[in-house]
NUZA-87163 format. One record per residue: residue in one letter; x, z, y of N, C-alpha, C in turn. Coordinates in steps of 0.1 Angstrom, whole numbers, plus 5000, padded with zeros to 4 digits. Atoms other than C-alpha are relative to their C-alpha. Example, Ala and Ser with C-alpha at 12.3 -4.5 7.8 and 13.67 -1.06 7.14 Angstrom:
! residues 2
a500950004988512350784955500950005012/s499150004989513750714989499250085011/
***
This chain:
! residues 627
m501250104997454143524693498950095006/v501149934993451443634718498749974993/e501450015007448043694702499049965010/p501150024991444843544719499350135002/e500749884997442843794737498850044990/d501049985009439943754712500449994987/a499650015015442043744681499450124991/i500749905009440543924651501050094994/f498949945008443844014633501250045008/e498549984994447144184643500750044987/e499049965010450144234621501250085005/r498849934996452844494624500450104990/e499649915009454944744606499850145004/e500549864997453645094602500150094988/l500049905010453745414582498750004995/m501450025006450845374557499950094988/l500349915012449145604531498549994998/s501350015006446145634511499050085010/p500949924992442945744529499750144994/t500249875007442846044505501350085001/g498849934998446446144513501149944990/g498850055007450046094499501150005007/n498850024993453446004508499849875008/p500150114992453545764538501249894995/t499150115002455245414532500149915011/l499950114990456645184558500049874995/r500350145005455444844553499349915011/i500950084991453944534571498550014997/a501449965002450244604576499249895009/h500950084992447344404589498850085003/f501149924995444544534611499049925007/l501050074992441344434627500050055014/k500049974987441344434664498550045006/p499049944993440844624686500450144994/s499549865004443044924677500950055009/v499349944990444845174697501250094991/v498849945007448345344689500150155004/s499949864997447645684704498750074998/i501249905002445245974694499450025013/d500649964987444946054730499049915006/e500850104994443245734738498649994992/l501350015008440445804711499350144999/p500849885004437646054708499950044987/s500249985015436946234676499049934995/p501250075006434646064651498850085003/f501349924997431046154658499550074988/l500449935012430846404630498950085005/s501149934996427446554633500150165000/a500149865000427146904644498450065002/e501449964998423346904647499450064988/p500549935013421047104623499649894990/t500450095011420346934590498750054993/i501149965009417346944568500350094989/s499549935011417647214543499849944985/e500350075012416047014516499449865002/l500450144997415946634519498849964992/e500950045007413546614491498650065004/n501249944996410946834508499950015016/l500050024986410846704543498750065007/p501249964993408246854569499249885005/m500850104996407246504576500049894990/k500150115010406346184557500749885005/v499250114995408745894558499249884991/q500750125006406845554552501049885002/f499250115001409145284541499349864998/r500950114999406944994551500749874996/g499250125002409744734549500649994986/w499550005014410544824512498949944991/q500950085005408644544497500349974985/r499950045013407944464461499249874999/p500550125000407144104452498650014990/h501250015007403444034440500249904990/v499850105013403243834407499649855006/k500350144994401543544428501049955008/w499050054994404443544450501149934993/k499150065008406643474422499749864995/m500650135004404443204411500149905011/w499950094989404443054446501549955001/v498650055001408243044446500349904990/g499850095011408242884413499349865002/n500650134998405742624423500649915011/l499250084988407742514455501449984997/h498550005000411142554441500549854998/s499550135002411742194428499949915012/k500250094989410342034458500950045013/y499349954988412142244485501250074999/q498749935002415142394470501149935008/s498950064991417342144488499950055013/m500349954986415842234520500450145003/w499549874998416342594515501550035000/k498649995000419842554507500649945012/k499550054988420442344537499850105012/a500349914990418842604558500850154999/g499349885004420942874542499250134995/i500949895004417943084527499649984986/y500450025016417842954490500250154993/e499749875008419543284477499150125006/a500949914995417443494501498749994995/i501450025005414243354489500050064984/m499849975013415543404453499950164998/c499949865000416343774461498750075001/s501349944998412743834471499250014987/k500749995013411643804434500350134993/y499749885009413244134423499450135007/s500549874995411944484426501150114999/i499049894999414244774436499250145002/f500749864998412745124429500850085010/r499349924990413445364457500550144996/q499449875001415745654454500050075014/q500349974985414345824485501250115004/g499149904997416746124484501449955004/l498850074997419745894485499949945013/v500350074989418345694513500150115011/l500149894989417646024534501450065002/g498649955000421146154525500949915008/l499350094992422645844539499750015015/a500450004986420545854571500550125008/e499749884994421546204577501549995005/k498750014994425146084580500349885010/w499950114990424345794603500450045014/c499749984987425945774637499649885010/p500650114993423845554661501149955011/k498950044990426945554686500949904995/t499050095006429145364662499349904989/n500650085011426545224637500750004987/t499349985013428445374609499650134993/f500349875009428045654581501350075003/i498849924999430345934590500050114989/f499849915011431446114558501150085003/p498849914997433746404555501449924996/w498950085005436146154537500449875005/g499850124995435845864558498949935007/e501050084991433845604579499649884993/a500450125007431745324562498749965007/t501250054995428745104570499549884993/v500650145005426444824561500549895008/t499450094992428144514572499349874999/l500650145001427344134577500449954985/e499850045014429144094542498950054991/d501049945008426644314527498649925000/m501150094998423744104542500249874992/m499850125007425343794526499850034985/a499949975014425943954492498750064994/l501149945005422844164488498749955004/g501350064994420243984510500049854998/g500150145000421343634505499949935014/y500350074987421243574543501349955005/s498950084993423543344564500450085013/v499649974988425743464591500349885011/l499950114991425943114605498749955003/g501250074995423442904623499550045014/d500549974987421142924652499450145000/s500749884997419443234668498750024993/v501449995005416343374652498949995011/l501050014988414843344687500149865005/s500050164995415442964689498649965004/p501550064996412342794707499849884993/l500350125005410642504694500249895010/v499550104991412042184708499449865000/t500750145000409841884699498550035001/k501550014999406141804702499450034987/e500649985013405641794666500150154995/m499949855004406942154661498850075008/e501149924993404442274688498749984994/e501450025007401542104670499950074988/i500149945012402442264638499950155002/h500149874997402742594656498550035003/e501449994997399142554668499250004988/i500850005013397942474633500250134993/l499749885008399542784619499250125008/l500749894992397942994647498449984997/d501650015003394342844639499850054986/a500249945015395042934601500050145001/l500049854999395943284613498650055002/k501449944997392343324627499049974990/k500950025011390743164597500350104989/t499649905010392543404573499850145003/a500149864995391943714594498750054993/t501149935005389543964580498850015010/s501249994992386043984593500150105012/g499949924988385944124629501450035004/s498649974996389744124632500649875004/i499250114996392343884647501350014992/i498949995009394843994620499949954987/a500050045015395543814588500950084993/s499149925010396844024559500849904993/q499150105007399643884539499349974986/h500750045013397343884508499249885003/s501050124995394643664526500849885002/w499250114997397443434538500349934988/l499650065013398743384503498949944992/e501050055008395543344487499449865007/h500350134995394543084513500949874999/f499050124999397642854513500449974984/m499350035014398842894475499149914994/g500650105008397842584457498849925007/n501050084994395542444484500449875004/g499550134997397642144490500149965014/s500050024986397842184526501449935004/k498750064997400441964543501150095006/y498949914994402042254560499950134991/v499849895008402242484530501350055000/h498649944998405942504534500250095011/e499949924989405742644568499250144997/a500949875002402942884557500850094989/f499149925010405242994526501050065007/l498849944992408143064549499650115009/s500649904990405843254574499850124991/y500349885010404743474544501250084998/w498849945004408243534533500750095010/l499549944988409543614568499250145003/s500849874997406643864574500050114990/k500149895011406844044540501450064997/f498649965005410544044531501250015010/v498950004991412843964560499750085012/f500449914990411044124590498850054998/p501449965005408344324574499350075012/m500849944990405444434595499450134995/p500549875005404144794594498750004992/h501450015004400644694586499749894990/y500050115010401444414560499349895005/r500750124995400144134582501049895002/i499350114997401343794590500250015014/e499649994985403243804623500149865006/k500050134995402643504644501449975007/r498750024993406143544662501049934990/n499050055009407743434630499749854997/f500250145002406043094631501049905006/p498850084995408742924653501149994989/l498849985009411443054629499649934987/a500350075012409442924598500049865003/i500050134997409042584615501449944999/h498550045000412842564620500550004986/l499549995012413642674586499549884989/a500750105008411142424570500649875002/r499450134998413142144586501550014996/g498749995003416442264573501050045009/t499149944990417742424603500650124996/q499349885005420342684595499850115010/i500249884992419443024611500850124996/a499149895003421743324613499050124998/l500949895002419343564597500750144997/a499349875003422043824586500250085010/p499949894989422743964620498650065005/a501349954995419043994629499550094989/v500449915009418344164596500850145001/l499149884999421344404600499650075014/s500449944989420244474635498750104998/s501149915003416944604622500250124992/v499549885008418544814597500750115007/y499449904991420744974622499050085009/t501049934991417845044645499250094992/d500849925007415845204618500750114994/l499149885005418745414605500250095012/g499949904988419045554640498850065003/l501449934999415345614641499850114991/l500349895010415245794608501050115002/k499149894997418345994618499550095012/e500649944990416646084650498950104996/k501249935004413446194634500550124989/l499549905008415346394607500450125007/f499649894993416846614631499050055010/a501149954992413846624654499150094991/s501149935008411746754625500550144998/t499549855001413847084624499550075013/k500449934987412447144660498549975003/l501250044996409246944664499249954988/d500950035010406146874644499849854998/y500050145004406746514632499349994987/k500750005013404146424606500349884993/e499850135006405046064599501149925006/v499050114992407845794608500049894990/l500150135006407445434599501349935000/i498750085002410545244587499649864996/s500450145003409944874590501149904994/a498950095005413444734581500049994985/p499950005015414144634545501250094996/f499049895005415844954535500449994987/h499449995012416444854501501249944999/l498650044999419444694513501050115001/v499249864998420745044524500350054985/q499849945014420145164487500949914993/l499250085008421644864472501650015004/w498749984995424744914495500750124994/a499549885005425045264482500349994985/w499750025014424745164446501149934997/e498950085003427344914448501350095001/r498749924995429845184462500050144993/f499949875005428945524450499750004985/t500050025014429745494413499650134991/t500349875007429145864403498650024998/f501549975002425345864407499249885003/r500950115001424045514405499549974987/p500550045013421945374378500949904993/t499250095008423345144351499449875004/p500550144997423044774364499949924986/i500350095011421644514341500849885000/s499550135000423244194330499249895006/i500750094993422243894349500649854994/t499550125004422443514340500649925011/q499350064991424443264357499049945011/g500950054990422943154391499150105007/e500849894994421043474397500850075012/p499549924988421743664430500450134994/r499349865004423743994429498950114998/p501049885001420644224436499249994986/a500650015014419244094402500650114990/r499349885008421644364386499150135001/w500749894998419344624401498549994998/h501550015001415944484392499350104992/k500849915008413744764380500850094992/v499149915007416644974369499550145000/k500449885000415745334359500850095010/l499449924990416445584387500750134994/l499449885005418845874382499950125010/g500049884990418146224397501250075001/v498949934995420746384416499650135006/e500549864996420246764420500250025016/n499649984985422046774455500749885004/v499550134996422446434470501050025011/r499149964989424146584502501350034994/l498849955004426846754482500749884992/a499550115007427246444459500649895010/i499550094990427846214489501150055006/d498949934994430146454505501350014991/s499049985010432246474473500349874994/a499950125006432346104467501249915005/g498950074995435546004485500949934990/e499050055011437845954454499349874993/n500650105009435345724437499249895007/f500750094992433945534466500649864998/l499750145001434245144460500149945014/w500050064986435445004493499749845000/r500350145001435244644480499349964987/p500650035014432744614451499849874997/y500150145003432244244455501249934996/a498650065003435944184448500450034987/i499749955014435844354414499349894991/a500650085009435244114385499050094991/l501249945008431844224370499849934989/n500350055014430744174335498649914999/h501350084999428043924345500549855008/n499650134996427943564360499949985015/w500050034986427943634397501449955005/l498850084996430543404414500650075012/f499349964988433143524439500049915011/p499950104988432943374474501549955000/m498750064999435943164481501250085008/f499149904993437443424504500550114993/y499549895009438043664475501249914992/g499050065009441343504464500950104994/d499249915008443743654440501450035007/k498749994993446643604464499850015016/e500250004985447143674502500249875005/q499950124993446543384523500050005016/w500350034985446943254560499449865000/v500750125000444542994567500049955016/s500050054986444742774598498649975004/v501250024994441742754621500149865007/d500150154993440642394630498649964998/a501450055001437442194633499549994985/a500550025014437442144595500150134992/l500149875006437342524587498850004990/d501150005010435342574556499050105004/k501249914995431842734561500250144994/g499849865007432743014536501050085008/l499049934993435743114557499650045013/e500649974987433943074589499150134999/s500949885003431243324574501050134999/y499049895002434143554565500550065014/t499749964985435343564601499050075008/r501149924992431943654614499850144996/c500349865005431843954591501150095006/l498749924997435344074605500150045015/r499949984984434844064643498950085007/a500949934993433144294666499049925008/c500950104994429944144681498750085002/e501549964998426244194692499349944990/l501050045009423644164666498649985006/v501350034995420543984679498950004990/g501149995009417444084661498849945008/v501250054994413843984668499550115009/q500449904991413244314685501050105005/s498949904996416644474690501349935001/i498750064999420244414699501050134996/q499149885006422844644680501349965000/q498550035000426544654681500650014987/y499450015014428544564651501550025002/l498549944999432144744648500650004987/p499350015013433744624616501450055001/h498749964999437144724629500150164997/r500149885002436045074622500050034985/v500149995015435545014585500849884993/a499250105004438344764579500449994984/m499750005015439044884543498849944991/q500950065006435744744534500149854997/f499650145001437244404538501449994994/g498750025005440544484521501150015010/i499050004986442344534556500350145003/d499549874997444344824566499350065013/q500849934988442845084590500950075010/d499449934989444245194623499050065008/l500949944991442745394651499149905006/p500950104994439645194662499950015015/g500050004986439745084698498549995004/h501350034994436645064722499749865001/v500650124998434544764723498950005009/a501050004988432644674755498849944995/r501250055004429044594751499649865009/y500350134995427544234758498549994998/n501550005002423844324756499150015013/m500750014987422844274792498649934997/n501350085002420244014779500349924986/l499950065013419543814747501049885000/s499150115000421543494758501550055000/i498649944999424643694767500450054985/a499949945014424343894733500349904990/w500050105011423843584713501349915002/s498850074999426743394730501350094995/h498949925005429043684722500150004985/y499950025017428143654684500549884997/n499850155004428343284685501349955006/r498750054993431743264702501049944991/s499050065008434543054689501050104995/i499049915006437343204667501350005008/g498950004992440143314688501450004992/d498850015007442843324660500549854997/a499550135006445043034651500149994987/k500050005014445343154616499150134995/l500849885004443043384596500750064987/y499349925011444443654572499050024990/i500849955011442843684538500650084990/p499249935010443943964517499649974986/p500350025014444143964479498750084997/r501349935001440744064465500150134993/l499949875006442144354446501050095008/f499249904993444344484473499350135005/e500649874996443744854481500650035013/a499549984986444044894519500350155001/d499749874996445545204534499650025015/v500249964986445345384567501450045005/t498949964993448045454593500250154999/k499749845000449745804594499250065011/r500649944989448245864628498450014996/y501350005002444745754617499750134990/f500349905009444945994588500050145006/e499949874995446146284608498750025011/w501149994990443346204635498850034993/w501249985007440646194609500150144993/r500049865007441846514591499850105011/q500249904988442046704625498550005004/s501350014997438546574633499150074991/v500949945011437046694600500350155000/s499749845000438847034602499350065012/d500749934988437047094637498750034995/q501249995007433947074615499950104990/k500149915012433447384595499249974989/d500950045011430847244573500549884994/a499550115008432646924567501350034993/i498849995005436047054559499950064986/k500249945013434647234527500049884990/n500250125009434146884512500949905002/f498850114998437246694525500649984987/v499350055013438646504496501449975002/t498550045000442446494491500449954986/r499450055013444346324463500650114992/p499449905008445346554435501549985000/q498650015000449046634435500650044986/n499549975013449346754399498949954990/s500950065010447746654366499650084989/r500549915010445646834341499049924990/i501050065009443546724310499050094997/l501349915001440046844307499649994985/q500850005011438246934276498749925002/v501250074999435146704270499050064992/y501049955009431846824259498749915003/s501250095000428646634251498950064992/g501149955008425446674231498850005007/k501350014994421846754238500150095013/m500049934989421246854272498450015007/e501450004996417446874274499650105009/n500449914990415747044301500950055010/y498849964990418947084322500349885008/n499650114990419346864353501550015004/v498849984993422647014363501150014989/f498949995010425846944341501250015009/v498949974993429047094353501250014990/l499049975008432447074338500450154999/p499549865000433947404324501449995007/s498850004990436647494350500250155003/s499749864994438347814363499450035011/s500749984987436647764395498449994999/v501450005000433147744379499650144992/e500649885006431248074370499249964988/c500950035011429748054335499650134993/h500449895009427748264312499749934987/k500250075014427548214274498850044994/v501149975009424548184253500249944986/d499850045013424148104216499949864998/i500050125005424847774203499349974988/k500850015014422047684177500649884992/d499650125009423347334166501550014997/s498650005004426547274148500749895010/v499250074991429247134171501349974994/k498750045002432546964170500850025013/k499249994989435347054193500949885003/t499250114995437146784213501050035009/n498949984990440446814229500749875005/l499250114996442446584249501450045002/l498649965000446146574250500450055015/g499749954987447646784278499850155000/t500249854998447247134292498850025009/l501149964991444347324307500550115010/s499749894991444247584334500150134992/e499949885008445047934323498850074996/n501249945002441548044324499049904994/k500850105007440247754302498950064991/l501149975009436947774283500149924988/a500050075012437047694248498549994993/i501350025004433647554238499849894989/d500250085011432247384208499149885006/v500850114994430747024214499549924988/k500350115011428946754194500649885005/p499450134995430446414194498949915005/l500950094994428846154215499849894991/t500150125009427345894192499349895006/v500850114995425345684215500949925010/s499350094990426445394237499950045014/l499949964987427245424272498649965008/s501350044994424045224282498850054994/q501049965009421945404255499750145005/s500449884996419845704266500050104988/i500049895012420046044246498650055000/s501249965001416746114234499750145000/h500349865000414946424238499550064985/s500649945012414346654209498950095005/t501349934994410946834211499650104987/a500649905009409347134194498749964995/n501350065008406247104173498949995010/d501150024992404047134203500449895011/g499850124992405746834219500950025012/a499449974988407547024246501650014997/p498650015002411346964250500650144996/k499449885002413547224234501250035008/k498849974991416247404254501150054990/d498949975009419447394233500850115006/s499149904995421547704237501349935002/m498850074996424647614255500750085011/i499449954989427247714280499549955013/i500650054987425447684314500950045011/p499349964988427847674344499050025011/e500849994987426647774379500249875006/p499850134993426147454400500950015012/k499150004989429347474421500849875000/v499250135000431447184432501350044996/t498749995005434647144413500749865001/q499150135001437546894414500950024989/s499249995011439246834383500949884999/e498950105000442446634376500349954985/g499750055013443146404345501349974998/s498650045003446246294328500449875010/t499650144993446145964348500250035014/g499949964987446046164381498849965008/e501250044994442646044388499050135001/a500849894999440146314400498849984995/g501549995003436846394385499450105007/k500849904993434246574404498750044994/s501249965004431546774394499150065011/v501049954990428546824418498750044994/a501449965003425046964415499349874996/g500650115003423246714395500849904992/t499250105006426146534381501050084992/t498849945007428946614354500949865000/v499050095001432146414355500950044987/r499249965011433946394321501149895000/e498850085000437546254320500249964985/l499450055013438146034288501049895003/g498950094996441445884293499949935014/r500250084987440945614320498649995004/s501550024997437145614319499450145003/t500849874996435145874337498549974999/k501450025003431645924324499250095008/v500849924992428746074343498850014992/a501449985007425746234326499150045012/l500849974989422846224348498450004995/h501449995003418946314347499449875004/v500850134996416746004345498550045003/k501349994996413346004362499349864996/h500850125004411145744343498849995008/n501250024992408145584360498950064994/d501149955006405845724335500050155000/g499849864999407046084343500950074989/e498949935012409346114311501350025006/n498649974995412646254316501049984987/s499050015010415846174298501350005005/n498649994995419646194300500749874996/h499350135000421845884305501550045001/c498649994997425545854302500449855006/i499650114994426945594326501650005002/t498650004998430545484331500349985015/e499650014986431945544366501049915003/k498850094998435145354361500049924987/p500150075013434145114333501149894999/a498950105002436144824318500049905011/l500050094990435144604347501050045011/e498949974990437644784369501350004993/l498650015007440444734343500949905007/e499350114994441344414362500850055011/a499449954988442044604394501250094996/r498949905003444144874376501349904995/i499050095004446144574358500849945011/s499550074988446644404392501050105008/r499149904994448144724406501250024993/l498849995009450544764378500949885001/e499150134999451644404380500750005014/r499349994988452344454417501250105000/v498849904999454444764411501249944991/v499050065008456344574383500849905008/a499550114992456944284406500850065012/e499249944989458244514433501450064994/l498849945007460644694409501049894996/k499250135002461944344397500749955012/a499450054988462544234432501050105005/a499049914994464344554441501349994992/r498750025010466744514410500749875003/a499350124998467344154418501050015012/k499249994989468744264452501350074996/
***
C-alpha cells in the first residue's frame, strides 16, 4: 500500500532495541514520518560543544522570569464569581481547563530550569541529553496548560461590526485604567476596575487579563491591547488554538536563554527577560525526571493535572547538570499514560490496547488533537513562528524511534505557516499505541546516537547504558542533618569513616555485593515516604551533625536484583528497596528551614506498567507454545 505523501505514520519490520541498549529484536515497528534509513543522510545530533556556565546557581547575569506568574487572591475570586455564568462558554472555546490551571502556584526551581536551557538546541527545538533527545510538545501544552491544539489562529481578525465596537470599548477602558501620566494600564488596575463593577463587557475584560497575565505574559505586567481581539473571540465561544502559540513562545525563550547562558561566558550580560510561561518547562521536567522532583499532592476529581504541583516544597539538588545527565534510566517518556493515584482522567487516545482508527469527517476531536501532537508543523505564536518536530521524540508518544528526517520550513509568512499547521490529516488510518507500551529505537538509530555521543568527550562520561549484571545493594537511612549530598556506599565511591554516635541497625538485602563492599550500621527508616525527617537540634537550636560514613560526591551507577539501575549523583541518593527506588533529597522551605525528604522514584503507581509488561511476556510465551 502506497502511503500518502503527508502521512504521519509508517509501519515496517526493523531490528529494535531499548534506547539504553540490549539485544536487538526483529519486529513490526511504527514510526513517525519523516525518517531516513541511512546514517549517511543524517548529521550528528546537535550536542553542544560550546562553553558552559561553571555554576548554574551563580550566574554572572540575572534571569528575570516575568512570565512565571502566581495568581493573586482576587484573581481566584474573579474566576469563582464568573464560573457559573461562563463555564459553558469557556468549555466551548477550549479554555476551561486553562483558566482553572491559572489558579495554582508553582514554586520555581531555577537551577533545574537553567540546567534544561543549557541542553536546549534551537536548531531542532529539542533538549539534547547524553542519553537521548526530548522536548516540550503540544501534548504537554494540553496536559499541563489546558490549552487546545484545535481551533482558529491566535491572530484571527475581528469579523463583525459588533466585535469592532467592543474592541473600541476595551481600548477606551485601557486609557481610563492607565496610571496617571501613562498610556499603560497595569494588570492590577485593570482587575480592580472591572472586578465586580457590573460592566456589560466584564467577560472580555476578564479574558484580556487572563491572556496578558498567564497565557502571553508581558514583561512589565501590563494589559496588552493586542490581546483584545483574541479575548473578544474567546468570549463568544470561538475555539482558538492556544497550544501552538504558547509552545512557540516557550521555544523562543528557551533559545534566548540558551543564547544568553553561553554569551554570559564571554560578554557582560547583566539581565535577561523571559516572558514565556516557563513554569510549563518545569512541570514538564517534574513529570519526567523522577529522581529529583518534589512529591506531588493528591487532587480531587475534576482538577487539572498541574494541581498536583500546587505549592509543593522544592527539593534542592546539589549538581543539577550531573543529575540531568545521569537521568536516562529513570526518565518517564510517557508520564500521562501511567495510572496515577489521583483523579486525573486519561484522554481517550490513551487506550489499553493498540488501535487503528479510520480518518473521516466524524473523527473524534480528541483523536484529531492527538494527530496534531504527532506531526511536524509550524507553530504560529503572537510574536514568533517556531518549528515543531515530534518525529525526533517519538518515544514521548509511545511510538518507536528511527533516524529523524529533514523537515522543510513553511515560515515564509504567517498565512503559509498557519496553513501548514492547520492542514488536513494525510493518513487513511491513525495508529494509537497501547498506553503502557514501551517504545524502542532502531539499531541504526542507537548506533548513530552512540557514535554522536562518543564524539563529545564531555557527554560520553555520563552516557547511560542498561546494566548487564545484577547486584543487591545495602540500604542505609537515618538522620542526615546538615548534609545535602547522600551517596550510596559503593566500590566506585571514595569514603572516609567517622564515629557513629547513635545506635544503628544493619539492613541487608538478599544477594551479593561487590568485593569491596562497605559494611555500615544504619537506623531503620520509620517515617512514611511522604513524611519529612525532622531535624535534631543541639541546645543552642543549631542542627547537630550526626557522625556517619560520608562518601565523596561522585557519580555511581548501581544495580539491583531486578536488573534496574539506581544512580547516585551529587545532591541525591538512590536506595534500592526491592522494586521501589527511594531518593533522599534536601528540601528548601520557603521560610528558610531545611529538612530531608524521602520520595519514591518508582512508586506503586508504576506497578500497573510493570504488570502490563509481564502480561505481554506471558502472552507471547503462550502464543509461542501454542504454535
